[in-house]
N, CA, C and O atoms as a Maestro MAE file, in Angstrom:
{
 s_m_m2io_version
 :::
 2.0.0
}

f_m_ct {
 s_m_title
 :::
 protein
 m_atom[320] {
  # First column is atom index #
  i_m_mmod_type
  r_m_x_coord
  r_m_y_coord
  r_m_z_coord
  i_m_residue_number
  s_m_chain_name
  s_m_pdb_residue_name
  s_m_pdb_atom_name
  i_m_atomic_number
  :::
  1 25 14.605 18.868 10.606 1 A "MET " " N  " 7
  2 3 15.012 20.232 9.967 1 A "MET " " CA " 6
  3 2 15.872 19.854 8.736 1 A "MET " " C  " 6
  4 15 16.457 18.797 8.501 1 A "MET " " O  " 8
  5 25 15.797 20.997 8.009 2 A "PRO " " N  " 7
  6 3 16.468 20.824 6.662 2 A "PRO " " CA " 6
  7 2 17.762 20.704 6.330 2 A "PRO " " C  " 6
  8 15 18.108 21.783 6.811 2 A "PRO " " O  " 8
  9 25 18.594 20.331 5.964 3 A "THR " " N  " 7
  10 3 20.074 20.865 5.634 3 A "THR " " CA " 6
  11 2 20.264 20.801 4.245 3 A "THR " " C  " 6
  12 15 20.077 19.745 3.639 3 A "THR " " O  " 8
  13 25 20.673 21.995 3.598 4 A "TYR " " N  " 7
  14 3 20.681 22.219 2.418 4 A "TYR " " CA " 6
  15 2 22.304 22.470 1.766 4 A "TYR " " C  " 6
  16 15 23.100 23.071 2.487 4 A "TYR " " O  " 8
  17 25 22.629 22.128 0.783 5 A "ASN " " N  " 7
  18 3 23.806 22.386 -0.053 5 A "ASN " " CA " 6
  19 2 24.014 23.431 -0.730 5 A "ASN " " C  " 6
  20 15 23.218 23.931 -1.525 5 A "ASN " " O  " 8
  21 25 25.180 23.858 -0.437 6 A "PHE " " N  " 7
  22 3 25.014 25.191 -1.484 6 A "PHE " " CA " 6
  23 2 26.571 25.443 -2.292 6 A "PHE " " C  " 6
  24 15 27.642 24.986 -1.894 6 A "PHE " " O  " 8
  25 25 26.395 26.155 -3.322 7 A "LEU " " N  " 7
  26 3 27.808 26.380 -4.064 7 A "LEU " " CA " 6
  27 2 28.066 27.923 -3.947 7 A "LEU " " C  " 6
  28 15 27.109 28.674 -4.134 7 A "LEU " " O  " 8
  29 25 29.148 28.381 -3.685 8 A "ASN " " N  " 7
  30 3 29.281 29.551 -3.566 8 A "ASN " " CA " 6
  31 2 30.147 30.067 -5.046 8 A "ASN " " C  " 6
  32 15 31.348 29.861 -5.221 8 A "ASN " " O  " 8
  33 25 29.292 30.726 -5.967 9 A "THR " " N  " 7
  34 3 30.118 30.606 -7.687 9 A "THR " " CA " 6
  35 2 31.078 31.439 -7.585 9 A "THR " " C  " 6
  36 15 31.896 31.522 -8.502 9 A "THR " " O  " 8
  37 25 31.184 32.261 -6.403 10 A "LYS " " N  " 7
  38 3 32.785 33.046 -6.468 10 A "LYS " " CA " 6
  39 2 34.315 32.687 -6.279 10 A "LYS " " C  " 6
  40 15 35.391 33.001 -6.790 10 A "LYS " " O  " 8
  41 25 33.684 31.591 -4.943 11 A "THR " " N  " 7
  42 3 35.034 30.840 -4.478 11 A "THR " " CA " 6
  43 2 34.972 29.363 -5.444 11 A "THR " " C  " 6
  44 15 36.017 28.850 -5.846 11 A "THR " " O  " 8
  45 25 33.540 28.739 -5.764 12 A "ASN " " N  " 7
  46 3 33.487 27.712 -6.293 12 A "ASN " " CA " 6
  47 2 33.568 26.488 -4.829 12 A "ASN " " C  " 6
  48 15 33.968 25.337 -4.655 12 A "ASN " " O  " 8
  49 25 33.105 27.274 -4.241 13 A "ASN " " N  " 7
  50 3 33.105 25.935 -2.849 13 A "ASN " " CA " 6
  51 2 32.011 25.472 -2.337 13 A "ASN " " C  " 6
  52 15 31.227 26.375 -2.043 13 A "ASN " " O  " 8
  53 25 31.625 24.375 -2.103 14 A "GLU " " N  " 7
  54 3 30.396 23.376 -1.893 14 A "GLU " " CA " 6
  55 2 30.571 23.409 -0.492 14 A "GLU " " C  " 6
  56 15 31.607 23.209 0.141 14 A "GLU " " O  " 8
  57 25 29.036 23.782 0.068 15 A "PHE " " N  " 7
  58 3 29.309 23.683 1.588 15 A "PHE " " CA " 6
  59 2 27.584 23.472 2.216 15 A "PHE " " C  " 6
  60 15 26.578 24.008 1.751 15 A "PHE " " O  " 8
  61 25 27.646 22.799 3.052 16 A "SER " " N  " 7
  62 3 25.837 22.932 3.838 16 A "SER " " CA " 6
  63 2 25.665 23.689 4.891 16 A "SER " " C  " 6
  64 15 26.512 23.943 5.748 16 A "SER " " O  " 8
  65 25 24.175 24.191 4.822 17 A "GLU " " N  " 7
  66 3 23.691 24.764 6.007 17 A "GLU " " CA " 6
  67 2 22.445 24.552 6.572 17 A "GLU " " C  " 6
  68 15 21.437 24.361 5.892 17 A "GLU " " O  " 8
  69 25 22.458 24.571 7.465 18 A "PHE " " N  " 7
  70 3 21.311 24.080 8.188 18 A "PHE " " CA " 6
  71 2 20.217 25.419 8.495 18 A "PHE " " C  " 6
  72 15 20.601 26.519 8.891 18 A "PHE " " O  " 8
  73 25 18.829 25.064 8.226 19 A "PHE " " N  " 7
  74 3 18.179 26.267 8.581 19 A "PHE " " CA " 6
  75 2 16.819 25.588 8.868 19 A "PHE " " C  " 6
  76 15 16.422 24.562 8.315 19 A "PHE " " O  " 8
  77 25 16.041 26.432 9.982 20 A "SER " " N  " 7
  78 3 14.582 25.805 10.711 20 A "SER " " CA " 6
  79 2 13.852 25.970 9.974 20 A "SER " " C  " 6
  80 15 12.845 25.316 10.245 20 A "SER " " O  " 8
  81 25 13.686 26.919 8.475 21 A "THR " " N  " 7
  82 3 12.445 26.913 7.656 21 A "THR " " CA " 6
  83 2 12.949 27.206 6.378 21 A "THR " " C  " 6
  84 15 13.885 27.996 6.256 21 A "THR " " O  " 8
  85 25 12.309 26.528 5.192 22 A "TYR " " N  " 7
  86 3 12.727 26.561 4.022 22 A "TYR " " CA " 6
  87 2 12.910 28.114 3.357 22 A "TYR " " C  " 6
  88 15 13.744 28.575 2.578 22 A "TYR " " O  " 8
  89 25 11.493 28.811 4.174 23 A "GLU " " N  " 7
  90 3 11.482 30.380 3.892 23 A "GLU " " CA " 6
  91 2 13.046 31.259 4.317 23 A "GLU " " C  " 6
  92 15 13.554 32.190 3.693 23 A "GLU " " O  " 8
  93 25 13.627 30.483 5.774 24 A "ALA " " N  " 7
  94 3 14.833 30.965 5.872 24 A "ALA " " CA " 6
  95 2 16.100 30.487 4.960 24 A "ALA " " C  " 6
  96 15 17.043 31.258 4.784 24 A "ALA " " O  " 8
  97 25 16.084 29.473 4.515 25 A "SER " " N  " 7
  98 3 16.871 29.457 2.913 25 A "SER " " CA " 6
  99 2 16.833 30.208 1.836 25 A "SER " " C  " 6
  100 15 17.757 30.480 1.070 25 A "SER " " O  " 8
  101 25 15.660 30.557 1.801 26 A "VAL " " N  " 7
  102 3 15.048 31.629 0.413 26 A "VAL " " CA " 6
  103 2 15.417 32.905 0.777 26 A "VAL " " C  " 6
  104 15 16.030 33.544 -0.079 26 A "VAL " " O  " 8
  105 25 15.175 33.482 1.929 27 A "LYS " " N  " 7
  106 3 16.036 34.790 2.667 27 A "LYS " " CA " 6
  107 2 17.748 34.680 2.458 27 A "LYS " " C  " 6
  108 15 18.408 35.631 2.040 27 A "LYS " " O  " 8
  109 25 18.179 33.711 2.725 28 A "TYR " " N  " 7
  110 3 19.255 33.128 3.033 28 A "TYR " " CA " 6
  111 2 19.948 33.922 1.437 28 A "TYR " " C  " 6
  112 15 20.572 34.973 1.285 28 A "TYR " " O  " 8
  113 25 19.442 32.753 0.333 29 A "LEU " " N  " 7
  114 3 19.752 33.091 -1.035 29 A "LEU " " CA " 6
  115 2 19.440 34.550 -1.500 29 A "LEU " " C  " 6
  116 15 20.255 35.182 -2.172 29 A "LEU " " O  " 8
  117 25 18.423 34.982 -1.180 30 A "GLU " " N  " 7
  118 3 18.253 36.658 -1.277 30 A "GLU " " CA " 6
  119 2 19.309 37.565 -1.034 30 A "GLU " " C  " 6
  120 15 19.765 38.401 -1.815 30 A "GLU " " O  " 8
  121 25 19.749 37.248 0.451 31 A "ASP " " N  " 7
  122 3 20.442 38.012 0.748 31 A "ASP " " CA " 6
  123 2 22.139 37.930 0.467 31 A "ASP " " C  " 6
  124 15 22.841 38.895 0.769 31 A "ASP " " O  " 8
  125 25 22.722 36.708 -0.131 32 A "ASN " " N  " 7
  126 3 23.203 36.012 -0.720 32 A "ASN " " CA " 6
  127 2 23.579 35.608 -2.304 32 A "ASN " " C  " 6
  128 15 23.861 34.436 -2.551 32 A "ASN " " O  " 8
  129 25 23.574 36.511 -3.259 33 A "PRO " " N  " 7
  130 3 23.323 36.425 -4.421 33 A "PRO " " CA " 6
  131 2 24.345 35.603 -5.344 33 A "PRO " " C  " 6
  132 15 24.081 35.052 -6.412 33 A "PRO " " O  " 8
  133 25 25.721 35.660 -4.594 34 A "GLU " " N  " 7
  134 3 26.849 34.362 -5.320 34 A "GLU " " CA " 6
  135 2 26.678 33.027 -4.798 34 A "GLU " " C  " 6
  136 15 27.377 32.073 -5.138 34 A "GLU " " O  " 8
  137 25 25.596 32.972 -3.843 35 A "ILE " " N  " 7
  138 3 25.449 31.557 -3.480 35 A "ILE " " CA " 6
  139 2 24.467 30.624 -4.149 35 A "ILE " " C  " 6
  140 15 23.378 31.197 -4.156 35 A "ILE " " O  " 8
  141 25 24.411 29.854 -4.514 36 A "GLN " " N  " 7
  142 3 23.164 28.880 -5.171 36 A "GLN " " CA " 6
  143 2 23.294 27.370 -4.677 36 A "GLN " " C  " 6
  144 15 24.224 26.576 -4.534 36 A "GLN " " O  " 8
  145 25 22.054 27.357 -4.504 37 A "LYS " " N  " 7
  146 3 21.387 25.841 -4.076 37 A "LYS " " CA " 6
  147 2 21.701 24.831 -4.691 37 A "LYS " " C  " 6
  148 15 21.347 24.832 -5.871 37 A "LYS " " O  " 8
  149 25 22.360 23.759 -4.256 38 A "LEU " " N  " 7
  150 3 22.732 22.854 -5.277 38 A "LEU " " CA " 6
  151 2 21.475 21.676 -5.095 38 A "LEU " " C  " 6
  152 15 20.959 21.534 -3.986 38 A "LEU " " O  " 8
  153 25 21.071 20.924 -6.161 39 A "LEU " " N  " 7
  154 3 20.262 20.114 -6.022 39 A "LEU " " CA " 6
  155 2 20.678 18.899 -5.623 39 A "LEU " " C  " 6
  156 15 21.567 18.408 -6.319 39 A "LEU " " O  " 8
  157 25 20.110 17.966 -4.263 40 A "THR " " N  " 7
  158 3 20.538 16.884 -3.957 40 A "THR " " CA " 6
  159 2 19.340 16.172 -3.622 40 A "THR " " C  " 6
  160 15 18.204 16.640 -3.693 40 A "THR " " O  " 8
  161 25 19.652 15.015 -3.253 41 A "THR " " N  " 7
  162 3 18.659 13.743 -2.920 41 A "THR " " CA " 6
  163 2 18.208 13.781 -1.557 41 A "THR " " C  " 6
  164 15 19.132 14.199 -0.858 41 A "THR " " O  " 8
  165 25 17.283 13.549 -0.946 42 A "ALA " " N  " 7
  166 3 17.254 13.345 0.650 42 A "ALA " " CA " 6
  167 2 17.829 12.550 1.046 42 A "ALA " " C  " 6
  168 15 18.218 11.703 0.242 42 A "ALA " " O  " 8
  169 25 18.175 12.405 2.446 43 A "SER " " N  " 7
  170 3 19.117 11.007 3.077 43 A "SER " " CA " 6
  171 2 17.642 10.670 3.878 43 A "SER " " C  " 6
  172 15 16.586 11.268 4.087 43 A "SER " " O  " 8
  173 25 18.166 9.492 4.156 44 A "PHE " " N  " 7
  174 3 16.999 8.679 4.839 44 A "PHE " " CA " 6
  175 2 17.505 7.837 5.595 44 A "PHE " " C  " 6
  176 15 18.468 7.156 5.243 44 A "PHE " " O  " 8
  177 25 16.579 7.679 7.519 45 A "ILE " " N  " 7
  178 3 17.398 6.763 8.282 45 A "ILE " " CA " 6
  179 2 16.985 5.395 7.481 45 A "ILE " " C  " 6
  180 15 15.953 5.335 6.812 45 A "ILE " " O  " 8
  181 25 17.807 4.413 7.606 46 A "GLY " " N  " 7
  182 3 17.723 3.037 7.311 46 A "GLY " " CA " 6
  183 2 17.536 2.259 8.681 46 A "GLY " " C  " 6
  184 15 18.055 2.577 9.751 46 A "GLY " " O  " 8
  185 25 16.749 1.247 8.460 47 A "GLY " " N  " 7
  186 3 17.242 0.575 9.677 47 A "GLY " " CA " 6
  187 2 18.373 -0.715 9.386 47 A "GLY " " C  " 6
  188 15 18.566 -1.554 10.266 47 A "GLY " " O  " 8
  189 25 18.901 -0.762 8.413 48 A "ARG " " N  " 7
  190 3 20.056 -1.577 8.275 48 A "ARG " " CA " 6
  191 2 21.178 -0.474 8.008 48 A "ARG " " C  " 6
  192 15 21.205 0.633 7.470 48 A "ARG " " O  " 8
  193 25 22.067 -1.295 8.628 49 A "THR " " N  " 7
  194 3 23.310 -0.462 8.232 49 A "THR " " CA " 6
  195 2 24.369 -1.153 7.341 49 A "THR " " C  " 6
  196 15 24.139 -2.317 7.012 49 A "THR " " O  " 8
  197 25 25.614 -0.499 6.878 50 A "ILE " " N  " 7
  198 3 26.625 -1.193 5.779 50 A "ILE " " CA " 6
  199 2 27.205 -1.962 6.303 50 A "ILE " " C  " 6
  200 15 27.432 -2.932 5.579 50 A "ILE " " O  " 8
  201 25 27.889 -2.086 8.004 51 A "GLU " " N  " 7
  202 3 28.318 -2.443 8.768 51 A "GLU " " CA " 6
  203 2 27.898 -3.996 9.445 51 A "GLU " " C  " 6
  204 15 28.604 -4.991 9.610 51 A "GLU " " O  " 8
  205 25 26.579 -3.774 9.729 52 A "GLY " " N  " 7
  206 3 26.190 -5.042 10.368 52 A "GLY " " CA " 6
  207 2 25.306 -5.668 9.515 52 A "GLY " " C  " 6
  208 15 25.316 -6.894 9.411 52 A "GLY " " O  " 8
  209 25 24.210 -4.674 8.622 53 A "GLY " " N  " 7
  210 3 23.207 -5.456 7.484 53 A "GLY " " CA " 6
  211 2 22.148 -6.310 8.482 53 A "GLY " " C  " 6
  212 15 21.619 -7.351 8.093 53 A "GLY " " O  " 8
  213 25 21.896 -5.714 9.871 54 A "LYS " " N  " 7
  214 3 20.580 -6.377 10.353 54 A "LYS " " CA " 6
  215 2 19.756 -5.117 11.093 54 A "LYS " " C  " 6
  216 15 20.164 -3.987 11.358 54 A "LYS " " O  " 8
  217 25 18.433 -5.737 11.331 55 A "LEU " " N  " 7
  218 3 17.364 -5.156 11.573 55 A "LEU " " CA " 6
  219 2 17.298 -5.208 13.112 55 A "LEU " " C  " 6
  220 15 17.498 -6.268 13.705 55 A "LEU " " O  " 8
  221 25 16.997 -3.981 13.800 56 A "PRO " " N  " 7
  222 3 16.518 -4.547 15.211 56 A "PRO " " CA " 6
  223 2 15.697 -5.662 15.333 56 A "PRO " " C  " 6
  224 15 15.113 -5.935 14.285 56 A "PRO " " O  " 8
  225 25 15.454 -6.424 16.314 57 A "SER " " N  " 7
  226 3 14.844 -7.479 16.493 57 A "SER " " CA " 6
  227 2 13.117 -7.412 16.621 57 A "SER " " C  " 6
  228 15 12.283 -8.195 16.166 57 A "SER " " O  " 8
  229 25 12.881 -5.792 17.660 58 A "GLY " " N  " 7
  230 3 11.810 -5.515 17.672 58 A "GLY " " CA " 6
  231 2 10.971 -5.082 16.196 58 A "GLY " " C  " 6
  232 15 9.874 -5.554 15.895 58 A "GLY " " O  " 8
  233 25 11.576 -4.294 15.534 59 A "PHE " " N  " 7
  234 3 11.191 -4.168 14.270 59 A "PHE " " CA " 6
  235 2 10.961 -5.560 13.560 59 A "PHE " " C  " 6
  236 15 9.822 -5.756 13.138 59 A "PHE " " O  " 8
  237 25 11.631 -6.263 13.430 60 A "ARG " " N  " 7
  238 3 11.728 -7.529 12.732 60 A "ARG " " CA " 6
  239 2 10.633 -8.230 13.142 60 A "ARG " " C  " 6
  240 15 10.035 -8.789 12.222 60 A "ARG " " O  " 8
  241 25 10.002 -8.435 14.678 61 A "ASP " " N  " 7
  242 3 8.798 -8.993 15.249 61 A "ASP " " CA " 6
  243 2 7.821 -7.916 14.071 61 A "ASP " " C  " 6
  244 15 7.006 -8.595 13.446 61 A "ASP " " O  " 8
  245 25 7.801 -6.747 13.787 62 A "GLN " " N  " 7
  246 3 6.486 -5.806 13.433 62 A "GLN " " CA " 6
  247 2 6.442 -6.459 11.972 62 A "GLN " " C  " 6
  248 15 5.525 -7.099 11.457 62 A "GLN " " O  " 8
  249 25 7.271 -6.232 11.626 63 A "LEU " " N  " 7
  250 3 7.628 -6.569 9.906 63 A "LEU " " CA " 6
  251 2 6.704 -8.197 9.504 63 A "LEU " " C  " 6
  252 15 5.863 -8.339 8.616 63 A "LEU " " O  " 8
  253 25 7.198 -9.236 10.464 64 A "LYS " " N  " 7
  254 3 6.740 -10.358 10.664 64 A "LYS " " CA " 6
  255 2 5.086 -10.330 10.584 64 A "LYS " " C  " 6
  256 15 4.432 -10.917 9.721 64 A "LYS " " O  " 8
  257 25 4.485 -9.440 11.779 65 A "LEU " " N  " 7
  258 3 3.096 -9.429 11.642 65 A "LEU " " CA " 6
  259 2 2.391 -8.872 10.280 65 A "LEU " " C  " 6
  260 15 1.252 -9.232 9.981 65 A "LEU " " O  " 8
  261 25 3.123 -7.995 9.500 66 A "ILE " " N  " 7
  262 3 2.912 -7.383 9.257 66 A "ILE " " CA " 6
  263 2 2.478 -8.394 7.726 66 A "ILE " " C  " 6
  264 15 1.563 -8.252 6.915 66 A "ILE " " O  " 8
  265 25 3.566 -9.383 7.816 67 A "LYS " " N  " 7
  266 3 3.701 -10.568 6.844 67 A "LYS " " CA " 6
  267 2 2.498 -11.403 6.828 67 A "LYS " " C  " 6
  268 15 1.788 -11.787 5.899 67 A "LYS " " O  " 8
  269 25 2.447 -11.603 8.213 68 A "GLN " " N  " 7
  270 3 1.207 -12.605 8.730 68 A "GLN " " CA " 6
  271 2 -0.279 -11.713 8.263 68 A "GLN " " C  " 6
  272 15 -1.060 -12.309 7.521 68 A "GLN " " O  " 8
  273 25 -0.600 -10.409 8.682 69 A "LYS " " N  " 7
  274 3 -1.443 -9.715 8.049 69 A "LYS " " CA " 6
  275 2 -2.063 -9.947 6.317 69 A "LYS " " C  " 6
  276 15 -3.199 -10.143 5.884 69 A "LYS " " O  " 8
  277 25 -0.880 -9.829 5.724 70 A "HIS " " N  " 7
  278 3 -0.924 -9.597 4.103 70 A "HIS " " CA " 6
  279 2 0.026 -10.537 3.659 70 A "HIS " " C  " 6
  280 15 1.227 -10.269 3.638 70 A "HIS " " O  " 8
  281 25 -0.641 -12.107 3.141 71 A "PRO " " N  " 7
  282 3 0.497 -12.865 3.266 71 A "PRO " " CA " 6
  283 2 0.985 -12.561 1.451 71 A "PRO " " C  " 6
  284 15 2.076 -12.963 1.048 71 A "PRO " " O  " 8
  285 25 0.194 -11.961 0.703 72 A "ARG " " N  " 7
  286 3 0.402 -12.043 -0.404 72 A "ARG " " CA " 6
  287 2 1.319 -10.626 -1.048 72 A "ARG " " C  " 6
  288 15 1.735 -10.510 -2.200 72 A "ARG " " O  " 8
  289 25 1.465 -9.663 0.055 73 A "GLY " " N  " 7
  290 3 2.129 -8.710 -0.168 73 A "GLY " " CA " 6
  291 2 3.694 -8.879 -0.071 73 A "GLY " " C  " 6
  292 15 4.227 -9.415 0.900 73 A "GLY " " O  " 8
  293 25 4.419 -8.357 -1.202 74 A "LYS " " N  " 7
  294 3 6.049 -8.890 -0.985 74 A "LYS " " CA " 6
  295 2 6.785 -7.561 -0.782 74 A "LYS " " C  " 6
  296 15 7.939 -7.491 -1.203 74 A "LYS " " O  " 8
  297 25 6.313 -6.652 -0.265 75 A "GLY " " N  " 7
  298 3 7.043 -5.338 0.305 75 A "GLY " " CA " 6
  299 2 7.820 -5.316 1.146 75 A "GLY " " C  " 6
  300 15 8.624 -4.391 1.261 75 A "GLY " " O  " 8
  301 25 7.759 -6.541 2.106 76 A "VAL " " N  " 7
  302 3 8.739 -6.540 3.223 76 A "VAL " " CA " 6
  303 2 9.491 -7.745 3.568 76 A "VAL " " C  " 6
  304 15 10.222 -7.996 4.526 76 A "VAL " " O  " 8
  305 25 9.102 -8.481 2.469 77 A "ASP " " N  " 7
  306 3 10.007 -10.016 2.187 77 A "ASP " " CA " 6
  307 2 11.622 -9.842 2.512 77 A "ASP " " C  " 6
  308 15 12.199 -10.497 3.380 77 A "ASP " " O  " 8
  309 25 12.361 -8.681 1.529 78 A "HIS " " N  " 7
  310 3 13.670 -8.598 1.729 78 A "HIS " " CA " 6
  311 2 14.076 -8.312 2.777 78 A "HIS " " C  " 6
  312 15 15.206 -8.768 2.950 78 A "HIS " " O  " 8
  313 25 13.585 -7.596 3.838 79 A "LEU " " N  " 7
  314 3 13.686 -7.442 4.741 79 A "LEU " " CA " 6
  315 2 13.358 -8.047 6.247 79 A "LEU " " C  " 6
  316 15 13.446 -7.424 7.305 79 A "LEU " " O  " 8
  317 25 12.930 -9.519 6.054 80 A "ILE " " N  " 7
  318 3 12.896 -10.247 7.392 80 A "ILE " " CA " 6
  319 2 13.483 -11.563 7.092 80 A "ILE " " C  " 6
  320 15 13.600 -12.404 7.983 80 A "ILE " " O  " 8
  :::
 }
 m_bond[319] {
  # First column is bond index #
  i_m_from
  i_m_to
  i_m_order
  :::
  1 1 2 1
  2 2 3 1
  3 3 4 2
  4 3 5 1
  5 5 6 1
  6 6 7 1
  7 7 8 2
  8 7 9 1
  9 9 10 1
  10 10 11 1
  11 11 12 2
  12 11 13 1
  13 13 14 1
  14 14 15 1
  15 15 16 2
  16 15 17 1
  17 17 18 1
  18 18 19 1
  19 19 20 2
  20 19 21 1
  21 21 22 1
  22 22 23 1
  23 23 24 2
  24 23 25 1
  25 25 26 1
  26 26 27 1
  27 27 28 2
  28 27 29 1
  29 29 30 1
  30 30 31 1
  31 31 32 2
  32 31 33 1
  33 33 34 1
  34 34 35 1
  35 35 36 2
  36 35 37 1
  37 37 38 1
  38 38 39 1
  39 39 40 2
  40 39 41 1
  41 41 42 1
  42 42 43 1
  43 43 44 2
  44 43 45 1
  45 45 46 1
  46 46 47 1
  47 47 48 2
  48 47 49 1
  49 49 50 1
  50 50 51 1
  51 51 52 2
  52 51 53 1
  53 53 54 1
  54 54 55 1
  55 55 56 2
  56 55 57 1
  57 57 58 1
  58 58 59 1
  59 59 60 2
  60 59 61 1
  61 61 62 1
  62 62 63 1
  63 63 64 2
  64 63 65 1
  65 65 66 1
  66 66 67 1
  67 67 68 2
  68 67 69 1
  69 69 70 1
  70 70 71 1
  71 71 72 2
  72 71 73 1
  73 73 74 1
  74 74 75 1
  75 75 76 2
  76 75 77 1
  77 77 78 1
  78 78 79 1
  79 79 80 2
  80 79 81 1
  81 81 82 1
  82 82 83 1
  83 83 84 2
  84 83 85 1
  85 85 86 1
  86 86 87 1
  87 87 88 2
  88 87 89 1
  89 89 90 1
  90 90 91 1
  91 91 92 2
  92 91 93 1
  93 93 94 1
  94 94 95 1
  95 95 96 2
  96 95 97 1
  97 97 98 1
  98 98 99 1
  99 99 100 2
  100 99 101 1
  101 101 102 1
  102 102 103 1
  103 103 104 2
  104 103 105 1
  105 105 106 1
  106 106 107 1
  107 107 108 2
  108 107 109 1
  109 109 110 1
  110 110 111 1
  111 111 112 2
  112 111 113 1
  113 113 114 1
  114 114 115 1
  115 115 116 2
  116 115 117 1
  117 117 118 1
  118 118 119 1
  119 119 120 2
  120 119 121 1
  121 121 122 1
  122 122 123 1
  123 123 124 2
  124 123 125 1
  125 125 126 1
  126 126 127 1
  127 127 128 2
  128 127 129 1
  129 129 130 1
  130 130 131 1
  131 131 132 2
  132 131 133 1
  133 133 134 1
  134 134 135 1
  135 135 136 2
  136 135 137 1
  137 137 138 1
  138 138 139 1
  139 139 140 2
  140 139 141 1
  141 141 142 1
  142 142 143 1
  143 143 144 2
  144 143 145 1
  145 145 146 1
  146 146 147 1
  147 147 148 2
  148 147 149 1
  149 149 150 1
  150 150 151 1
  151 151 152 2
  152 151 153 1
  153 153 154 1
  154 154 155 1
  155 155 156 2
  156 155 157 1
  157 157 158 1
  158 158 159 1
  159 159 160 2
  160 159 161 1
  161 161 162 1
  162 162 163 1
  163 163 164 2
  164 163 165 1
  165 165 166 1
  166 166 167 1
  167 167 168 2
  168 167 169 1
  169 169 170 1
  170 170 171 1
  171 171 172 2
  172 171 173 1
  173 173 174 1
  174 174 175 1
  175 175 176 2
  176 175 177 1
  177 177 178 1
  178 178 179 1
  179 179 180 2
  180 179 181 1
  181 181 182 1
  182 182 183 1
  183 183 184 2
  184 183 185 1
  185 185 186 1
  186 186 187 1
  187 187 188 2
  188 187 189 1
  189 189 190 1
  190 190 191 1
  191 191 192 2
  192 191 193 1
  193 193 194 1
  194 194 195 1
  195 195 196 2
  196 195 197 1
  197 197 198 1
  198 198 199 1
  199 199 200 2
  200 199 201 1
  201 201 202 1
  202 202 203 1
  203 203 204 2
  204 203 205 1
  205 205 206 1
  206 206 207 1
  207 207 208 2
  208 207 209 1
  209 209 210 1
  210 210 211 1
  211 211 212 2
  212 211 213 1
  213 213 214 1
  214 214 215 1
  215 215 216 2
  216 215 217 1
  217 217 218 1
  218 218 219 1
  219 219 220 2
  220 219 221 1
  221 221 222 1
  222 222 223 1
  223 223 224 2
  224 223 225 1
  225 225 226 1
  226 226 227 1
  227 227 228 2
  228 227 229 1
  229 229 230 1
  230 230 231 1
  231 231 232 2
  232 231 233 1
  233 233 234 1
  234 234 235 1
  235 235 236 2
  236 235 237 1
  237 237 238 1
  238 238 239 1
  239 239 240 2
  240 239 241 1
  241 241 242 1
  242 242 243 1
  243 243 244 2
  244 243 245 1
  245 245 246 1
  246 246 247 1
  247 247 248 2
  248 247 249 1
  249 249 250 1
  250 250 251 1
  251 251 252 2
  252 251 253 1
  253 253 254 1
  254 254 255 1
  255 255 256 2
  256 255 257 1
  257 257 258 1
  258 258 259 1
  259 259 260 2
  260 259 261 1
  261 261 262 1
  262 262 263 1
  263 263 264 2
  264 263 265 1
  265 265 266 1
  266 266 267 1
  267 267 268 2
  268 267 269 1
  269 269 270 1
  270 270 271 1
  271 271 272 2
  272 271 273 1
  273 273 274 1
  274 274 275 1
  275 275 276 2
  276 275 277 1
  277 277 278 1
  278 278 279 1
  279 279 280 2
  280 279 281 1
  281 281 282 1
  282 282 283 1
  283 283 284 2
  284 283 285 1
  285 285 286 1
  286 286 287 1
  287 287 288 2
  288 287 289 1
  289 289 290 1
  290 290 291 1
  291 291 292 2
  292 291 293 1
  293 293 294 1
  294 294 295 1
  295 295 296 2
  296 295 297 1
  297 297 298 1
  298 298 299 1
  299 299 300 2
  300 299 301 1
  301 301 302 1
  302 302 303 1
  303 303 304 2
  304 303 305 1
  305 305 306 1
  306 306 307 1
  307 307 308 2
  308 307 309 1
  309 309 310 1
  310 310 311 1
  311 311 312 2
  312 311 313 1
  313 313 314 1
  314 314 315 1
  315 315 316 2
  316 315 317 1
  317 317 318 1
  318 318 319 1
  319 319 320 2
  :::
 }
}
C-alpha cells in the first residue's frame, strides 16, 4: 500500500498521505488543486540495519546456498 508525498502550494507545507490505490491518489489531486504530488524514491525494506549491520542467520544460510549453486555469481558476495 503506497504512501505519497505532497506539497500544499498555498501553505508550502509538505506532508505524506496513505492511499489504498493509485486511483484514489489521483482523485485526491483532482479534488484538491492546491496540492502537488512530490517526486520521491521508493523505500525498500532491507536486511541490514544501520545499527547492527547483520543479516538474520536463516537469510545468510539461503545466500550461502545461492553461492554454492552459482559460484561465479557476484551478486551476494557482499552480503555473506
